[in-house]
N, C-alpha and C positions, 0 to 999 in steps of 0.2 A: 485555442488549443490546435495550434498547428502542429503540436509535437504528436498528436493522435495519429496512429497509422490506420491504414484502410479496415483491418479486421477486428479494430478496437472500437469499443460503444463507452461513452461517457455515461456513468449509469446516474450520478448526480453530482451536482455542482450547487453548494452553499456559498454564498457571499458571507455570511456571518453564521456563527456555531461555534462547535467545540469538537474535539476529535471523538470524544466517547460516542456522541450522536450518530458521529459519520462512520466511526467504525463499529457500531451497533448496526447500521444499515447493510453495511458489508456483511456481518456477520448474519443478519436475517437472509439476506439474499442466498449465501451459500447453504443455509439450512430450509430453502424451498424445496420442496418436491420434484418440481418442475427444472430444477438446477443441476446441469452435469458436474458430478463431484470430481471430474478431472479439470474442469474449466479453471484456468487461470486468472486471478483476480488482482488489481494493483491498487494498491492504497497511495494516493499524492495527497498532499496539502500544501498551503503557502508560506512553508517553513522560513521564517524571519522577517514577514511583509510586514509585522507592527515595529518594527525597528530597521526597515530598510536600508541597505548601505550595498557598496559595491560587493564587497564579501560576502553578504547574505544572499544577494542576487546569484551570484557564482555559486555558491553551496546548494541553492536551490535548484539550479538547474543542471548542477552533478549528479544530485540524488534523482532528482526526476528522471535525467537518461539512463541512470543506471535501472532503475525499478522498470523503464520501459525498453531495457534492451533486450534484444533478441535472446542472449544469454538467458535472462530472467523469463521471458515470454514463453520460451521452448525448456522451463523449469525440468531438469532429470528426475527421475522417477525416486531417486535416494536424496533428494531434497526437500525441505518442507518450507523453505521461504528464500527468495533472493533478494538481496540488494546491493546498491554500489559499495557497501561495508557492514560488514557483521563482526562485532567486538565481542570477545569471552570475558572482558573484564568491565567493570567490578561484577558484572552477572550478563549472560548472553542476551545480547540486545542489538539492534539496528539503530545507530547512530543517525539522526535526521528522520526515523520513522517514516519513510518511504521504500515500499516493498511490494513484492509481487509472492502469491501464493496461489495453490491450489485448493477449492474449494471444499474438499475433502479434509484436509487440515484445518482451513478455518471454522468450519462448522464444529469440530471437536473442541475448539476453544469456549472459554468461560465467555459468557456476553459481557461485553465491553462496558455496559452501562452498569453492570453490578459493583464495578470498583469506585463509581463515583458517591 
């Protein structure tokens, strides 16, 4: 985790698991009463590690750097989510699924485990 900056904390690191469980933990954290709703949280994962290649490694690093960028960590008030790339088609989504957001937005979303 040499990319973690001084003012950041790794909440949890799972060597195995699925996105739903990790996203649920992040969602639950944001819904806790002792969590500042203005707090920025970041979702990262091991994108492409099951089929590792130079291209996958470069994509993973690119997405991670974007989600941990100063621009994402100081998310403007008019934004809900920040990522290396946000695409409007075929529906609004974050390709690569690595992003930063504030807890006030994350806590209003549906529990990720409801989709499994």
